[in-house]
C-alpha positions as CSV (number, residue, x, y, z in Angstrom):
1,M,-54.8,-91.6,-20.0
2,R,-52.9,-88.3,-19.9
3,V,-54.7,-87.3,-16.7
4,F,-53.6,-90.6,-15.1
5,A,-50.0,-90.2,-16.2
6,A,-49.9,-86.6,-14.9
7,L,-51.5,-87.7,-11.6
8,S,-49.0,-90.5,-11.3
9,L,-46.1,-88.1,-11.8
10,V,-47.5,-85.7,-9.1
11,M,-48.0,-88.5,-6.6
12,F,-44.4,-89.9,-7.3
13,G,-43.0,-86.4,-6.8
14,L,-44.9,-86.0,-3.5
15,S,-43.8,-89.4,-2.2
16,A,-40.2,-88.8,-3.2
17,G,-40.3,-85.5,-1.2
18,V,-41.6,-87.3,1.9
19,T,-38.7,-89.9,1.8
20,A,-35.9,-87.4,1.2
21,V,-33.2,-87.2,3.8
22,A,-32.8,-83.9,5.5
23,V,-29.4,-82.4,5.7
24,E,-28.0,-82.4,9.2
25,T,-25.6,-80.0,10.9
26,W,-23.0,-80.9,13.6
27,T,-21.7,-77.8,15.3
28,D,-18.5,-77.4,17.3
29,V,-17.4,-81.1,17.0
30,A,-13.8,-82.3,17.2
31,L,-12.2,-83.2,13.8
32,V,-9.9,-86.2,14.2
33,D,-8.1,-88.5,11.8
34,T,-9.3,-92.1,12.0
35,M,-5.8,-93.3,12.9
36,C,-5.7,-91.3,16.1
37,V,-9.3,-91.4,17.2
38,R,-8.8,-93.9,20.0
39,K,-5.7,-92.2,21.2
40,V,-7.3,-88.8,21.5
41,E,-11.0,-89.7,22.3
42,K,-10.6,-88.6,26.0
43,D,-9.2,-85.2,25.0
44,P,-9.7,-84.5,21.3
45,N,-8.8,-80.8,21.8
46,A,-5.2,-81.8,22.4
47,H,-5.0,-83.4,18.9
48,T,-2.7,-81.3,16.8
49,K,-3.0,-80.0,13.3
50,E,0.4,-81.4,12.5
51,C,-0.8,-84.9,13.4
52,A,-4.1,-84.6,11.6
53,V,-2.4,-83.5,8.4
54,G,0.3,-86.2,8.8
55,C,-2.3,-88.9,9.2
56,A,-4.6,-87.6,6.4
57,G,-4.3,-90.9,4.5
58,S,-6.4,-92.7,7.2
59,G,-9.3,-90.3,6.6
60,Y,-11.2,-88.0,9.0
61,G,-14.2,-88.1,11.2
62,V,-15.8,-86.1,14.0
63,I,-16.2,-86.9,17.7
64,L,-19.7,-85.8,18.9
65,A,-20.4,-84.5,22.4
66,D,-21.6,-88.0,23.5
67,G,-18.4,-89.6,22.3
68,T,-19.8,-91.0,19.0
69,F,-17.3,-91.0,16.1
70,L,-18.7,-90.4,12.7
71,K,-16.5,-90.9,9.6
72,L,-16.4,-88.4,6.7
73,D,-16.9,-89.6,3.2
74,K,-14.2,-89.1,0.5
75,A,-15.4,-85.6,-0.4
76,G,-15.5,-84.7,3.3
77,N,-11.9,-86.0,3.8
78,E,-10.7,-83.8,1.0
79,K,-12.6,-80.7,2.4
80,A,-11.3,-81.4,5.9
81,L,-7.7,-81.6,4.7
82,A,-8.0,-78.4,2.7
83,A,-9.5,-76.6,5.7
84,L,-6.7,-77.9,7.9
85,K,-4.0,-76.8,5.5
86,A,-5.6,-73.3,5.1
87,S,-5.8,-72.8,8.9
88,D,-3.2,-71.4,11.3
89,K,-4.7,-73.4,14.2
90,K,-2.3,-75.7,16.0
91,D,-4.8,-77.7,18.1
92,R,-8.5,-77.7,19.2
93,L,-9.6,-78.6,15.8
94,R,-13.3,-77.9,16.0
95,V,-15.6,-77.9,13.0
96,T,-19.1,-77.4,11.8
97,V,-20.2,-80.0,9.3
98,T,-23.3,-80.2,7.2
99,G,-24.3,-83.3,5.3
100,D,-26.3,-86.5,5.2
101,R,-25.7,-89.2,7.7
102,A,-25.9,-92.9,6.7
103,G,-25.0,-95.1,9.6
104,D,-21.6,-94.0,10.9
105,T,-20.6,-91.9,7.9
106,I,-21.4,-88.4,6.9
107,A,-21.7,-87.5,3.2
108,V,-20.3,-84.0,3.7
109,K,-21.8,-81.0,2.0
110,T,-19.7,-78.4,3.9
111,I,-17.1,-78.3,6.6
112,E,-15.8,-75.2,8.4
113,L,-12.9,-75.2,10.8
114,K,-13.7,-72.9,13.8
């Protein structure tokens, strides 16, 4: 019975590893608050830090090279706001984000303003 229980645990561990989601990285993507995404989607580099910080309550996301907008989760919003506040950039708010994507939302592990 012990051998069966041990074998079951090993098999469960292997199957859990197979279904695990890999962390993704999005490099040099535009950071935009969700309130302004439609307004700046054609030229996200013109979106200002002042606007992004002022609209922080709406949350943040990133615009990918193909125009796709992915929202950041709550932790990602907090990390994005902290990065913006610590930066002296005025516009061209480009970031590298690592995290897990679920639909149109990224569960952010790290975010770095470039």
